[in-house]
N, C-alpha and C positions, 0 to 999 in steps of 0.2 A: 504494500500500500504506500504509494509515493505521496509526499507532502503536497505536490501539485494536485493530485487526485482528491485529497482531503479538502484542500482549498476550494477546488471546483465544486465539490459536493456541498461545502459550507455556503458558497455563493448561491448555488441552486436552491438550497433550503431557504436562505435569507430572502430571495426574490420570488419565492413560490407564492401561489395563491392560497396556501393553507392558512387556517386560523392560527393565532399565536400559540395556543396550547399545543397544537399539533407540531408546530415548528419547534417548540421547546422539547417535545418528545423526540423528534427527529435529530435535533442537535445533541441530545443526551445519548442517543444511540451512536451517533458519530463519535462522541467522546469515548464511549465504551469501546468502540472498535479501535480507537487510537491507543487506549490504555492497554489493550490486549496485544496489539501489533508491536507497539514500541516499548512495552514493559514499563509503562509509566508508574513510578513508585507512589505508594499511598502517602508516605511521609517524605519530607524534604531530603533530597540526596544531592548534595552539591556536585559530586562527581558526575552523576547522570545528567544533571542540569547543564553542566559545562559542555558535555559531549552532545547534548540534544537541544541546543538553544532554539533552533528553528521549530522543532516539534513542540517544545514547551510554550513558545510564543503563540503558536496557532491554537494550542489546547486552551490557553488562557483567554484568547480572543473569543473562541467558541463559548467558553464558560461564561464570559462577561455578557455576550449576546443572549445566551440562554437565561441568565439571571434577569436581564432586562425584560424579556418576554414574560418570565414568571412574575415579575413585579406588577404587570398590568393584567394578569389573569382575572377574570370576573369572579366575584364572590357572591353574586346575586343582588337583587334590588339596586342594580346600577352601580355597585361598588366594585372596586378593584383593590388589590393589595397596596398599590401605590397611593391611591387617594385615601384609603384608610390610614396609611402611615402618615401622610401629610396632615391629616386632620388630628392626629394625636400629638403633633409637635406643638 
């Protein structure tokens, strides 16, 4: 699984017509595939991170995008996690 293929899949998901919750699930699946293929460690491993900077950067980018989608998922009655959070500040 080449980084370019993962980047292309990420862009495909990002620009798809899918609902945000489905995009989040698809991005999660992509991250899981990366974890398996690149043996991404659960805990910080400086040696692995130095050897795999490109992989880690893309993994974090996908994670950030996924978290953004999760923050606007609907909670019902027109509420989302994001606007519930903003109203509690």
